[in-house]
C-alpha positions in Angstrom: 0.0 0.0 0.0 1.3 3.4 -0.9 2.3 5.8 1.9 0.0 8.7 2.9 2.6 11.2 1.8 2.8 9.6 -1.7 -1.0 9.6 -2.1 -1.2 13.3 -1.1 1.6 14.6 -3.2 1.5 12.6 -6.4 -0.8 11.9 -9.4 -2.6 15.2 -9.4 -4.7 15.1 -12.6 -7.0 17.8 -14.0 -10.0 15.8 -12.6 -8.5 15.6 -9.1 -7.7 19.3 -9.0 -11.3 20.0 -10.2 -12.7 17.8 -7.4 -10.6 19.7 -4.8 -11.8 23.1 -6.0 -15.4 21.9 -6.0 -15.0 20.5 -2.5 -13.7 23.8 -1.2 -16.6 25.7 -2.9 -19.1 23.3 -1.4 -17.6 23.6 2.1 -17.4 27.4 2.0 -20.9 27.7 0.6 -22.3 25.2 3.1 -20.8 27.2 6.0 -22.0 30.6 4.6 -25.5 29.3 4.0 -25.6 27.1 7.2 -26.3 24.1 5.0 -24.7 21.2 6.9 -25.5 18.6 4.3 -23.5 20.6 1.7 -20.7 21.1 4.1 -20.5 17.4 5.0 -20.6 16.5 1.3 -17.8 18.9 0.6 -15.6 17.3 3.3 -16.5 13.8 2.0 -15.4 14.9 -1.5 -12.3 16.5 -0.2 -11.3 13.3 1.7 -11.8 11.2 -1.4 -9.8 13.7 -3.4 -6.9 13.9 -1.0 -6.7 10.1 -0.8 -7.3 9.8 -4.5 -10.0 7.3 -3.7 -13.2 6.4 -5.5 -16.4 4.8 -4.1 -16.5 2.4 -6.9 -12.8 1.3 -6.7 -12.4 -1.4 -4.0 -8.7 -1.5 -3.1 -7.7 1.0 -5.8 -8.0 -1.6 -8.7 -10.4 0.4 -10.9 -7.9 0.7 -13.7 -9.4 -0.1 -17.1 -7.1 -2.7 -18.8 -5.5 -1.5 -22.0 -5.9 -3.8 -25.0 
């Protein structure tokens, strides 16, 4: 298993950066509007972005095989 430092600092793709930006927007908007569901969703998305995890990828093996 990869180290936490490696997961946080490597493999930052355009989609991963986009998810991080959206999670910050959700958190800030949730706090400003006192919408706790949006805030929790933003933290959930941020956690998945930082760990580069996906709900559909058990064990990180969601790579599509190349033919």
